[in-house]
C-alpha positions as CSV (number, residue, x, y, z in Angstrom):
1,M,-0.1,0.1,0.0
2,T,1.4,3.3,-1.2
3,A,1.9,5.7,2.1
4,S,0.2,8.9,2.2
5,L,2.2,12.0,1.0
6,A,2.5,15.2,3.0
7,L,4.1,18.7,1.6
8,V,5.6,20.5,4.5
9,T,6.7,23.9,4.0
10,G,9.5,24.9,6.0
11,G,9.9,21.5,7.1
12,V,13.6,21.0,7.3
13,R,14.2,23.1,10.6
14,R,12.8,24.1,13.8
15,V,9.0,23.3,14.3
16,G,8.4,22.4,10.8
17,A,11.2,19.5,10.9
18,A,9.2,18.4,14.2
19,I,6.0,18.2,12.1
20,A,7.8,16.3,9.5
21,G,9.4,13.9,11.7
22,K,6.0,13.2,13.7
23,L,4.2,12.4,10.1
24,A,7.1,10.4,9.2
25,Q,6.7,8.5,12.2
26,A,3.0,7.9,11.3
27,G,3.9,6.5,8.3
28,Y,3.8,9.3,5.7
29,A,5.8,10.1,2.7
30,L,7.2,13.4,2.7
31,A,7.9,16.2,0.3
32,L,10.1,18.7,2.4
33,H,10.5,22.5,1.5
34,G,12.9,24.8,2.2
35,H,13.6,28.4,1.4
36,S,17.4,28.3,0.3
37,D,18.3,24.5,0.8
38,A,16.1,21.4,1.6
39,E,18.4,19.5,3.8
40,P,16.9,18.1,7.0
41,D,18.2,19.1,10.0
42,D,19.8,16.2,12.4
43,D,16.9,15.0,14.4
44,L,14.9,15.0,11.1
45,K,17.7,13.1,9.3
46,S,17.6,10.3,12.0
47,I,14.0,9.9,12.1
48,L,13.7,9.7,8.1
49,S,16.6,7.1,8.2
50,A,15.0,5.0,11.2
51,Q,11.4,5.2,9.5
52,K,12.8,4.4,5.9
53,T,10.7,7.5,4.9
54,D,10.3,7.9,1.1
55,W,11.0,11.8,1.1
56,H,12.6,14.4,-1.1
57,G,13.8,18.0,-0.6
58,F,12.2,20.9,-2.8
59,V,13.7,24.6,-2.5
60,A,11.6,27.2,-3.4
61,D,11.7,31.1,-2.7
62,F,8.2,32.1,-1.9
63,D,9.1,35.8,-2.5
64,E,8.8,34.7,-6.2
65,S,5.2,35.0,-7.6
66,N,5.2,31.6,-9.6
67,A,6.7,29.8,-6.6
68,P,3.7,28.1,-5.0
69,I,2.4,26.6,-8.4
70,A,5.9,25.6,-9.1
71,L,6.5,23.8,-5.9
72,L,3.3,21.7,-6.1
73,A,4.4,20.7,-9.8
74,E,7.8,19.6,-8.9
75,V,6.2,17.7,-6.0
76,R,4.0,15.9,-8.5
77,A,6.3,15.3,-10.9
78,H,8.7,13.6,-8.2
79,F,6.2,11.4,-6.6
80,G,3.6,11.0,-9.5
81,R,0.9,12.3,-7.4
82,T,-0.4,15.2,-5.4
83,P,0.0,15.5,-1.5
84,D,-2.7,14.3,0.6
85,V,-1.8,16.6,3.4
86,L,-0.2,20.4,3.0
87,V,1.4,21.9,6.0
88,N,1.8,25.5,5.7
89,S,4.5,26.2,8.1
90,A,7.1,28.2,6.5
91,S,6.6,32.2,7.2
92,I,8.5,35.0,8.0
93,F,8.7,37.3,11.2
94,G,9.7,40.9,11.3
95,Q,9.9,43.4,14.0
96,D,8.2,46.5,12.8
97,D,5.4,48.1,14.6
98,A,3.3,50.9,14.0
99,S,5.6,53.7,14.2
100,N,8.0,52.1,11.4
101,I,5.9,49.5,9.5
102,D,6.2,50.2,5.5
103,A,4.6,48.9,2.3
104,K,7.7,46.6,1.5
105,S,7.6,44.9,5.0
106,L,3.7,44.7,4.9
107,E,3.8,43.4,1.4
108,Q,6.5,40.6,2.1
109,H,4.8,39.4,5.1
110,L,1.5,39.1,3.3
111,R,3.0,37.5,0.4
112,V,4.9,34.7,2.2
113,N,2.7,34.3,5.3
114,V,-1.1,34.4,3.6
115,M,-0.6,34.5,-0.2
116,V,1.7,31.2,-0.8
117,P,-0.4,29.0,1.9
118,V,-3.8,30.0,0.4
119,L,-2.3,29.7,-3.4
120,L,-1.0,26.2,-2.3
121,A,-4.2,25.3,-0.9
122,T,-6.3,26.3,-3.5
123,E,-4.0,24.7,-6.3
124,L,-4.2,21.6,-4.3
125,A,-7.9,21.7,-4.4
126,K,-7.5,21.9,-8.5
127,Q,-5.2,19.0,-8.4
128,T,-7.3,16.8,-5.9
129,A,-9.0,14.1,-7.6
130,S,-12.6,13.9,-7.7
131,G,-14.1,11.8,-4.8
132,Q,-10.8,12.4,-2.8
133,R,-10.1,15.0,0.1
134,A,-6.7,16.5,1.2
135,A,-5.9,18.1,4.5
136,V,-4.8,21.3,4.8
137,V,-3.1,22.6,8.2
138,Q,-2.2,26.3,8.7
139,I,0.6,27.1,11.1
140,L,-0.5,30.3,12.8
141,D,0.3,32.1,16.0
142,Q,-1.7,32.3,19.5
143,R,-1.8,36.0,19.4
144,V,-4.4,35.9,16.5
145,R,-7.0,35.9,19.6
146,N,-5.5,38.5,21.5
147,P,-2.9,40.7,19.5
148,N,-0.2,42.9,20.6
149,R,1.3,45.9,19.4
150,D,4.5,44.3,18.3
151,Q,5.5,42.7,15.1
152,L,2.8,44.6,13.4
153,S,3.6,42.9,9.6
154,Y,3.7,39.6,11.1
155,T,0.7,39.7,13.0
156,L,-1.5,41.1,10.3
157,S,-0.6,38.3,8.1
158,K,-1.1,35.7,10.7
159,Q,-4.6,37.3,11.5
160,A,-5.5,37.0,7.8
161,L,-4.3,33.5,7.5
162,A,-6.2,32.6,10.4
163,E,-9.4,33.8,8.4
164,S,-8.4,31.8,5.7
165,V,-8.9,28.4,7.7
166,R,-12.8,28.7,8.1
167,T,-13.0,30.7,4.4
168,L,-11.3,27.9,2.7
169,A,-12.9,25.2,4.6
170,I,-16.1,26.5,3.2
171,A,-14.8,27.4,-0.3
172,C,-12.8,24.3,-0.8
173,A,-15.0,21.8,0.9
174,E,-15.5,19.4,-2.1
175,K,-11.6,18.7,-2.2
176,L,-10.1,19.8,1.3
177,R,-10.4,20.0,4.9
178,V,-8.6,22.9,6.4
179,N,-7.5,23.6,9.9
180,G,-5.1,25.8,11.8
181,V,-2.8,25.1,14.5
182,A,-2.0,28.3,16.7
183,P,1.3,27.6,18.6
184,G,2.3,29.8,21.3
185,L,6.3,30.6,22.4
186,T,7.9,27.5,21.4
187,L,11.2,27.7,20.3
188,T,13.6,30.6,21.0
189,A,16.8,31.3,19.2
190,G,19.0,32.9,22.3
191,E,16.7,35.8,22.7
192,Y,15.4,34.7,26.0
193,G,17.4,34.3,29.2
194,D,16.8,31.3,31.5
195,K,15.1,33.6,34.3
196,Q,13.0,35.5,31.7
197,L,11.7,32.1,30.1
198,A,10.8,30.9,33.7
199,N,8.8,34.1,34.3
200,I,6.9,33.9,30.7
201,T,6.1,30.3,31.8
202,E,4.5,31.3,35.2
203,M,2.4,33.5,33.2
204,M,0.8,30.6,31.4
205,P,-2.3,29.4,32.7
206,L,-0.9,26.0,32.3
207,D,2.5,26.7,33.9
208,R,4.1,25.5,30.8
209,L,5.2,26.7,27.3
210,P,4.4,24.1,24.4
211,N,7.3,22.2,22.7
212,P,7.5,21.3,18.9
213,D,6.6,17.6,19.7
214,D,2.9,19.1,21.2
215,I,2.6,21.4,17.8
216,A,3.6,18.3,15.6
217,E,0.6,16.2,17.6
218,A,-2.0,18.6,16.9
219,V,-0.9,18.7,13.2
220,L,-0.9,14.9,13.0
221,Y,-4.4,15.0,14.6
222,F,-5.7,17.2,11.8
223,A,-4.2,15.2,9.1
224,Q,-6.1,12.3,10.2
225,A,-9.3,14.0,11.8
226,D,-11.8,13.1,8.5
227,A,-14.8,14.7,10.3
228,V,-13.0,18.0,11.3
229,T,-12.7,21.2,9.2
230,G,-12.7,24.9,10.0
231,Q,-11.3,24.7,13.3
232,T,-8.1,26.5,14.9
233,L,-6.5,24.5,17.9
234,C,-4.3,27.0,20.2
235,V,-1.4,24.9,21.3
236,D,0.2,27.4,23.6
237,G,-0.2,26.4,27.6
238,G,-3.2,28.7,27.6
239,A,-1.4,31.9,26.4
240,N,-4.6,32.9,24.3
241,L,-6.9,32.9,27.4
242,R,-4.8,36.1,28.7
243,A,-4.1,39.4,26.8
244,F,-0.3,40.5,26.8
245,D,0.4,44.0,25.8
246,R,3.5,43.4,24.4
247,D,5.3,40.5,22.7
248,F,6.8,37.7,24.8
249,L,10.3,39.0,24.0
250,H,9.4,42.4,26.1
251,L,8.1,40.4,29.0
252,G,9.4,38.4,31.8
253,H,12.5,40.7,32.7
254,D,11.5,41.3,36.3
């Protein structure tokens, strides 16, 4: 029996790699997208090897207007079929706010974080065979529930992507199930000190932050939940239940 095929954008690093690894362990074949290279990180490589996963890497620069359609065409050419699951994990994260936002930043965030996922999903719907229904999972951000004033272009783009979940679930219901996973603070790249992270953790209703495996488990659920569409699941330690006036980067220093 041929394994189901999942395309994970941004699937070779960080949270995207954790999602890809979870799907590999569940028996999926994988099309892994990277912005400038498609070489999986060491942990994902180990999982792919241990699972003997049928996988291939694809490089696509989502700043290019034809990238979504070209990526799906390359995946189909390599595997001989369209994906059964699409996880839109790739995104950009800028630091602008209302005082310095400009057209270039806003346009780039909207293109990469909204236009590309929507175009990938709608193109997948066009290519999905009659009688079949693929699964799309949009990776969002818990801040869409309670936005703060920081990272304005990023926040607006993720809010728009969040709205795409219900809209695409209706518009493409014949061919797609569309759901969203909204992570909280999950991985840091040295921006946070240990004491700051401990303080932020104490702000969470569950007194914990999510880890990449938590996010991946939610994605796997939506990939397999045949009766579920148009839903968003926050995986954030309960952060969406509270309003923070700043991004976490600016909190927890005391």
